[in-house]
C-alpha positions in Angstrom: 19.7 15.9 -143.1 16.8 14.0 -144.5 15.1 17.3 -145.4 18.4 18.4 -147.3 18.3 15.2 -149.3 14.9 15.3 -150.3 15.3 18.8 -151.4 18.2 18.0 -153.4 16.7 15.1 -155.0 13.6 17.2 -155.9 15.6 20.2 -157.3 17.5 17.9 -159.5 14.2 16.1 -160.8 12.7 19.3 -161.6 15.8 21.1 -163.3 16.1 17.8 -165.5 12.3 18.2 -166.2 12.9 21.9 -167.4 15.7 20.9 -169.5 14.0 17.9 -171.2 10.7 19.6 -171.9 12.1 23.1 -172.9 12.8 22.7 -176.4 9.6 20.5 -177.2 7.5 23.2 -175.4 8.9 25.9 -177.2 8.5 24.1 -180.7 4.6 23.8 -179.6 4.6 27.4 -178.9 6.2 28.4 -182.2 3.5 26.2 -184.0 0.7 28.3 -181.9 2.5 31.6 -182.8 2.5 30.7 -186.6 -1.0 29.5 -186.7 -2.4 32.5 -184.7 -0.1 35.2 -186.3 -2.8 36.2 -189.1 -5.5 37.2 -186.3 -4.0 37.2 -182.8 -1.9 40.4 -183.3 -2.0 40.8 -179.3 -0.5 37.4 -179.0 -3.3 36.4 -176.3 -3.4 32.9 -177.3 0.4 32.8 -177.2 0.3 34.1 -173.7 -2.4 31.6 -172.5 0.0 28.8 -173.7 3.0 30.1 -171.9 0.6 30.4 -168.8 -0.1 26.6 -169.0 3.6 26.0 -169.7 4.8 27.8 -166.7 2.0 26.0 -164.8 3.4 22.5 -165.7 6.7 23.4 -164.0 4.8 24.6 -160.9 2.9 21.4 -160.8 5.8 18.9 -161.3 7.3 20.1 -158.1 5.7 18.6 -155.0 7.2 21.3 -153.0 5.2 24.1 -154.5 1.6 25.2 -154.4 0.2 28.3 -155.9 -2.7 30.0 -154.3 -4.4 33.1 -155.9 -6.6 35.0 -153.6 -9.3 37.5 -154.9 -9.4 36.5 -158.5 -12.9 38.4 -158.4 -11.1 41.6 -158.3 -9.8 41.5 -161.8 -12.6 42.8 -164.4 -12.6 40.6 -167.6 -11.5 43.0 -170.5 -10.2 45.5 -168.3 -6.5 46.9 -169.1 -4.5 47.4 -165.9 -0.9 48.4 -164.6 -0.4 45.4 -162.6 2.4 45.9 -159.9 4.1 43.0 -157.9 6.6 42.8 -155.4 9.6 40.7 -156.4 10.7 37.8 -154.3 12.2 35.0 -156.6 12.4 33.7 -160.0 9.5 31.7 -159.2 7.4 34.8 -159.2 7.3 34.7 -162.9 6.0 31.0 -162.9 3.5 31.7 -160.2 2.2 35.0 -161.5 1.5 33.4 -165.1 -1.3 31.5 -162.8 -3.4 34.6 -162.9 -4.5 33.4 -166.3 -5.4 37.0 -168.0 -3.5 38.3 -170.6 -0.8 41.0 -169.8 2.6 41.9 -171.1 5.8 41.8 -169.0 7.9 44.7 -168.8 11.6 42.9 -168.4 15.1 43.8 -168.3 17.0 43.4 -171.8 19.1 40.6 -170.3 16.4 38.1 -170.1 15.7 38.8 -173.9 19.2 37.4 -174.6 18.6 34.0 -173.0 18.1 31.3 -175.5 14.2 30.1 -175.6 13.1 32.4 -172.8 14.1 35.6 -174.6 12.6 34.1 -177.9 9.5 33.9 -176.2 9.6 37.3 -174.8 10.3 38.8 -178.0 7.7 36.8 -180.1 5.0 37.7 -177.4 5.7 41.4 -177.7 6.6 41.8 -174.3 8.5 45.2 -173.4 12.2 45.3 -172.6 14.1 47.9 -170.7 17.8 48.6 -170.2 18.2 49.4 -166.5 19.9 52.7 -165.9 19.3 54.0 -169.6 16.9 57.0 -169.8 16.1 56.6 -173.5 15.4 53.0 -173.0 13.1 53.9 -169.9 11.5 56.3 -172.1 10.7 53.9 -175.0 9.5 51.4 -172.4 6.9 53.8 -171.1 5.8 54.8 -174.5 5.4 51.1 -175.5 3.5 50.4 -172.3 1.3 53.1 -172.7 0.4 52.0 -176.2 -0.3 48.6 -175.0 -2.8 49.8 -172.2 -4.6 51.9 -174.9 -4.9 48.7 -177.0 -6.5 47.0 -174.0 -3.6 44.9 -172.9 -2.4 45.1 -169.2 1.2 45.3 -168.4 2.8 43.8 -165.5 6.0 45.3 -163.8 8.1 44.8 -160.6 8.2 48.5 -159.3 11.4 47.5 -157.1 13.2 46.8 -160.2 14.9 43.6 -159.1 14.4 40.7 -156.7 14.3 41.4 -153.1 17.5 40.5 -151.1 15.5 39.4 -148.0 12.0 38.5 -149.0 10.6 42.1 -147.9 9.5 44.9 -150.3 12.1 47.2 -151.3 12.1 51.0 -152.6 9.9 51.4 -155.6 11.4 53.0 -159.0 9.5 55.5 -160.9 8.9 53.8 -164.2 5.6 52.1 -163.3 4.0 55.3 -162.0 5.2 57.4 -165.0 3.2 54.9 -167.0 0.3 55.5 -164.7 0.3 59.1 -165.0 0.7 59.1 -168.9 -1.7 56.3 -169.5 -4.3 57.2 -166.7 -5.1 53.4 -166.5 -6.2 51.5 -163.5 -3.4 50.4 -161.3 -3.7 46.6 -159.9 -1.4 45.9 -157.1 -0.8 42.4 -156.1 1.2 40.8 -153.3 3.4 37.6 -153.4 4.8 35.9 -150.6 6.4 32.4 -150.1 8.5 32.5 -153.3 11.6 33.7 -151.3 11.3 30.9 -149.0 11.3 28.5 -151.7 14.0 29.7 -153.7 15.9 33.0 -152.6 17.8 35.4 -155.0 21.0 33.9 -156.5 19.8 30.2 -155.2 18.8 27.3 -157.5 18.1 25.0 -154.9 14.3 24.6 -153.7 14.7 24.6 -150.1 11.2 23.1 -148.8 7.7 22.7 -149.0 6.4 25.9 -149.5 3.0 27.5 -150.6 3.2 30.5 -153.0 0.3 32.8 -152.2 -0.7 35.8 -154.5 -3.2 38.3 -153.1 -4.8 40.6 -155.6 -5.7 43.8 -154.1 -8.2 46.3 -155.1 -7.5 48.4 -158.1 -6.4 52.1 -157.7 -8.7 54.1 -160.1 -6.9 57.1 -161.9 -9.1 59.7 -160.3 -7.6 58.3 -157.0 -3.9 59.2 -157.9 -4.1 61.9 -160.7 -3.9 64.7 -158.3 -0.9 63.3 -156.8 2.9 64.3 -157.6 5.2 61.5 -158.9 6.8 61.0 -155.6 3.5 61.2 -153.6 2.0 58.4 -155.9 5.4 56.3 -155.4 5.0 56.6 -151.8 1.1 55.8 -151.8 1.7 52.6 -153.5 4.9 51.6 -151.8 3.2 51.9 -148.5 0.0 50.3 -149.6 2.0 47.2 -150.7 4.3 47.1 -148.1 1.4 47.1 -145.4 -0.5 44.6 -147.3 2.7 42.4 -147.6 3.2 42.4 -143.8 -0.7 41.2 -143.3 0.0 38.4 -145.8 3.4 37.4 -144.3 1.9 37.2 -140.8 -0.9 35.3 -142.1 1.1 32.9 -143.8 3.5 32.2 -140.8 0.4 31.4 -138.8 -0.9 28.9 -141.3 2.3 27.3 -142.6 5.1 27.8 -140.0 3.6 27.3 -136.6 
């Protein structure tokens, strides 16, 4: 009962903080966007500001703590196809704490949300309409172009949030991008976000560390000989195995 009351109080406090700060934070973003527009065509400064903005919402919630493991595996200046499993809306706030420039590949519905959608559009993030082949082809083209410009892209290969916190079946989009761009693939595993706020839930349930583990990059020479189904299966198995390891470690550390 006590934990439920505390959780409800903190949930209300954080959502109120989001509502109160959303427009002022966006206006600051807009000023940065205008000032950097003449020279920052890749919107790197804007992306860094949004990372700090997302970090603010992480830090005002005493129930959350984001831990990034293996930052050293990210080479400065290297463009990656970053793959992440998708547990919760909180993944997005947490992943921004990687603090290196990338472009999200996001479903079109998010671009229609006031403020959030405006930022996605102004930051040149990449949209896709789920189930639309033409949109998927355009998404792949924009992603390959971004990688050739030296900007990483980040995609959830499952295509949607997990219903139970585990890794689901991967869709082919990310791997078509890999085969066309011949870019390095950087898998990352996230755990804890589902326990903090599951899919279709807006209540922050308990004190919950969110851990992001960066894995070794997969070089193009290690996957170009594979067919598309083989590549999908290879990455699915790799990330599922590493997720199980991380989940078991987190259970031992935080839920004994």
